[in-house]
C-alpha positions as CSV (number, residue, x, y, z in Angstrom):
1,M,-0.1,-0.2,-0.4
2,N,3.0,2.6,0.7
3,R,4.3,1.9,-2.3
4,F,1.1,2.6,-4.1
5,L,0.9,5.8,-2.2
6,L,4.2,6.4,-3.4
7,L,4.0,5.7,-6.6
8,T,0.6,7.6,-6.6
9,L,2.6,10.8,-5.4
10,L,5.4,10.9,-7.8
11,C,3.3,10.9,-10.6
12,A,1.1,13.3,-9.4
13,S,4.3,15.9,-8.9
14,S,4.9,14.9,-12.3
15,V,2.1,15.7,-14.1
16,A,1.8,19.1,-11.9
17,I,5.4,20.4,-13.0
18,A,4.5,19.3,-16.8
19,S,1.0,21.3,-16.7
20,G,0.3,24.7,-15.8
21,P,1.4,28.0,-16.8
22,Q,3.7,28.3,-19.8
23,W,7.7,27.8,-19.5
24,H,10.0,30.5,-21.3
25,W,13.6,30.2,-21.6
26,V,16.6,32.2,-22.4
27,K,20.4,31.1,-23.6
28,V,23.5,33.2,-23.0
29,G,26.2,31.8,-24.8
30,N,29.8,33.7,-24.8
31,N,31.0,34.8,-28.4
32,M,34.6,36.2,-28.6
33,D,33.3,38.3,-31.4
34,H,31.1,40.5,-29.8
35,G,30.2,39.3,-26.0
36,W,27.5,36.9,-25.9
37,D,24.7,35.5,-28.1
38,V,21.6,35.8,-26.2
39,A,18.1,33.2,-27.6
40,R,14.9,32.7,-25.9
41,G,11.4,30.9,-26.3
42,D,9.0,29.0,-25.1
43,A,9.6,25.7,-23.3
44,E,7.7,22.5,-22.4
45,V,9.3,21.0,-19.1
46,I,8.8,17.6,-17.7
47,I,10.3,16.1,-14.8
48,Q,9.2,12.5,-13.7
49,G,10.6,9.6,-12.0
50,G,14.1,11.4,-11.5
51,Q,14.8,12.3,-15.2
52,F,14.5,15.8,-16.6
53,S,13.4,16.9,-19.8
54,A,12.7,19.6,-21.4
55,K,12.3,20.9,-25.7
56,L,13.0,24.6,-26.3
57,F,11.4,26.4,-28.6
58,W,12.3,28.4,-31.2
59,V,10.8,32.3,-30.2
60,G,7.1,32.1,-31.8
61,S,6.9,28.5,-31.8
62,D,5.7,25.6,-29.9
63,K,6.4,23.1,-32.7
64,D,9.9,24.0,-34.2
65,V,12.4,22.5,-31.2
66,Q,15.6,24.9,-31.1
67,I,17.2,22.9,-28.0
68,S,16.3,19.8,-26.4
69,L,18.0,19.0,-22.7
70,K,17.6,15.3,-21.3
71,G,18.8,14.3,-18.0
72,S,18.6,13.8,-14.2
73,I,17.2,15.4,-11.4
74,A,17.9,14.9,-7.9
75,N,17.1,17.0,-4.9
76,G,16.5,19.6,-7.6
77,R,20.2,19.4,-9.0
78,I,20.1,18.9,-12.6
79,T,22.2,17.2,-14.8
80,A,21.7,17.3,-18.9
81,K,23.2,17.0,-22.2
82,E,22.0,19.7,-24.7
83,T,20.9,18.6,-28.5
84,V,21.1,22.0,-30.7
85,H,18.7,20.8,-33.4
86,G,19.7,21.4,-36.8
87,S,23.5,21.5,-36.4
88,D,26.2,19.8,-36.2
89,Y,27.1,20.5,-32.8
90,S,27.5,18.2,-30.6
91,G,25.9,20.1,-27.2
92,S,26.9,20.4,-24.0
93,T,26.9,19.0,-20.9
94,Y,24.6,21.6,-18.2
95,R,24.6,21.5,-14.5
96,G,21.9,23.5,-12.2
97,M,19.1,24.1,-9.9
98,L,15.5,23.7,-9.8
99,T,14.3,26.7,-7.4
100,T,10.8,27.3,-6.2
101,K,9.8,30.9,-4.9
102,R,6.8,31.9,-3.1
103,W,5.6,35.2,-2.2
104,A,3.5,35.9,0.1
105,G,0.9,37.4,-1.9
106,A,0.1,37.7,-5.3
107,I,1.2,39.5,-7.9
108,S,-0.1,39.8,-11.5
109,G,-2.2,36.4,-10.5
110,A,1.0,34.8,-9.8
111,T,2.0,33.6,-6.3
112,G,5.5,32.5,-7.2
113,V,8.0,31.7,-9.8
114,E,9.6,28.1,-10.4
115,T,13.0,28.7,-12.4
116,I,15.9,26.0,-14.0
117,T,19.0,27.8,-14.3
118,L,21.7,25.9,-15.7
119,S,25.6,26.4,-17.0
120,D,28.2,24.5,-18.6
121,G,30.5,27.0,-17.1
122,L,30.6,29.1,-21.0
123,G,27.2,29.8,-21.3
124,M,23.6,30.0,-19.2
125,I,20.2,28.4,-19.9
126,G,17.6,29.6,-17.6
127,I,13.8,28.4,-17.5
128,T,11.1,29.7,-15.7
129,R,7.4,29.9,-15.1
130,A,4.5,31.6,-12.7
131,I,3.1,29.7,-10.0
132,T,-0.3,30.6,-10.3
133,K,-1.8,28.4,-7.3
């Protein structure tokens, strides 16, 4: 019975992290010519059973994936391999954290944010969404 309750809780939490308000992402990468390259768009994030995956869509699209991240999460710590779609670049391995911050009251309908911050040592990826409950 305890295993069933634990499984139910894990499934419910993975659905909660995947559904809800829209995720948004930004990637900032080191560029020797002019300092930094910046890309952004909407995202789809799934956290289930210790696994982490994210699809980072091209700005203005909810279907065309620019970057995929796939890896693991434990105690809020994430390690994920990057795949850059439509490129011969082999990608990088990113490490970082999932953080949840709640506010005392609602701000523009949000009661907090969930934020994923990742780095490979040269660039950064941030993924965030509002918490509305």
